[in-house]
Each structure stands twice: as C-alpha cells, then as structure tokens.
C-alpha positions, 0 to 999 in steps of 0.5 A: 937462454930463453928462461933467462930472458923470461926471469928478467922480464919477470923481474923486470915487470915486478919492479915496474909494478911495485914503481908503479904503486909508488908513482902515485898515478904517474904523479912522482917522477922517479917512480914513473920513470922506473915504471916505464923503463921497467916495462920496456925491458920486461916487454923486450925481454919478453918477446927475446923469451918467444922466439923459442918458447910457445907464446902461451906458455912463456905468457902464463909463466910470466903473468902467473909469477908477476902476479905471485911476486906482486901480491907477495910485495903488496902484502909485505911492503904495502901492507895490502891484506891477503885472505884465505882464498888469495892464498889459495889462489896463489898456491894454485898458481904456483903449482901450475907454473911448476907442472907447466915447467916440469911435466910440459913438453911444450915449453919449447917449439 
C-alpha cells in the first residue's frame, strides 16, 4: 500500500507543479487552487508512505520521479528546451530510481 501512496503523491505533485506554471504566479484562480490542493494531497500521501518506507528512499523516489515527469511535461506542453546534459541527467535519475527499487533492501523498514 505504501507504494500506491507514493505513486499518488508523485502524480499529485506533478499535477500541482504543472498547475503552478499555469497559475502565472498565483494570479489565475483555478490553477492556483489546483496547485494548493495537489501539493496538499502529495504531502499527505507522502506522509503515509513514510510509515513503512525510509524517508531518504521515499523522498529520493518522490522527488526524482517528479523531476523527470515535470521536465517531460515542460518539454512537451510548455515547449521548454532540454539539451543533451539535461537528458543525460534525467536518464541517470531514472537509472537511480530503478536501482533503488530493484536492488536496495532499504525500501522497507
């Protein structure tokens, strides 16, 4: 169940961060509300995850996956440029998340 909460936290954080960009500095109401609600859901679900997954592991997965997804959304929907070093760095993050989940025995308390 912890990984389900972690996935929900990641999705909520990605939605909130995308809405934050669309809120134009909290000057547009609906995206601003989506941002606040999304981050609230993300932090609540992350807190549930921390009951069984160590904080360092959960946060690494949450933030890494969030960065990867937000970078992809920014690239596709907001037409933000990603250069080769950015793609390499994102690839290393993906590799790190896989290594943690497949090989680490630290993912459960």
